[in-house]
N, C-alpha and C positions, 0 to 999 in steps of 0.2 A: 805795377797794374792800376789802371783808369778808376777811381773814386766812386764807386755805383750808390747812388741816393736813393732807396726805395721808396714809393709813394704808400697811402694810405696803411695799411695793417700788413706790407708785404716786407717779406726777409729775405736775404740773400746769403746763402750758405754754400760754404765748399764742401765736397761729401769727402769723408773719411772712409778708406779701402780698409774693409776688415782684413783681419789675420788668414790667410790661406793653408793655413795647418789646422787640422783636426786637435782634439783632445789628447790624442794616442799620438800625434805626431807624423801624420801621414800629411803630407803635401796634396793640399787640390788643385789642381790646374784650374787656372782663369776660364778655360774653355768650358769646365764641367758646372761653374758658377754663374750664370747668367742674370741671376737677379740683381736689379739697382741697388746699390745701397742705400739705408736707411738712417745713418747716422752722420752727423756733420757740424763742422764749427760753423758759427752767425759769423759774417762778414759785417754785414751793415741791415740795420734795423731801420723799419719807414715811423713816421711820427705817429703812429697808430688809427686805427678806423677812429671816424668821425661819428659819434652817437647821434639820436632822434635830437635831443637837447642842444645840440650844436657845440659839444664840449667832446675831445680827442678820449681816447679810450688808451690808457696808459698800455704798452706794451709790457709783456712777460717776460719777454726776453734779450738781451743784449749781445753787443759785440764780444764776440770770444766765449760766448757760451756752447757747448758741446748739446747738439740736441739730438733726438729720436723723431723721426718724420714719416710721414705717408708715401709709399712709393711710389704712387701714382699722383700724386696732387705736384709736385716742381714743374719747373718748365725748366729746360736744359739752355742756357747760353755762354757763347763764348764770348769772352772781353779778353783782348789784348793776348789771344790764344790760349786762354787757361778758362777752363769750362767752371763755371758756377750754376748751382738752381737759383730761381727766384722761386718762392711759395707764400702762401697766405699764411697768417698765423696759426689759422684755425688748423692748417696742415699738421701742426706740430703737437706732438703727443706729450712728449717730456725733456725734462733738461737732466742731463748726468753732470 
C-alpha cells in the first residue's frame, strides 16, 4: 500500500469490523447491521495542529493504536484498492 502522510492533526485509520455474533451466539447478518464501524487501527498520524504560538501540538495517538472514533467524522478514501478513513484527531474519542 502507498504510504499516506496526513497533514496537521489528521489521522489515517483502517476500520476494524465488529463481530457479527451476539452475546448469546446468534449470528447477525451484515445486512441487519448498517452502522459504520467506530473502531479502527491507526495507520498514520500527522505532525499535529499548529498552535497560536507557532508550535505544533503533540498528537495523543500514534501508529498501531486502536481507537474509538465518531461515526460521522471520517472521510472514506480508497488507496491501492483498500478503503481507509481520514479523520481529525478531535474525532477520536479514546484509545483501547
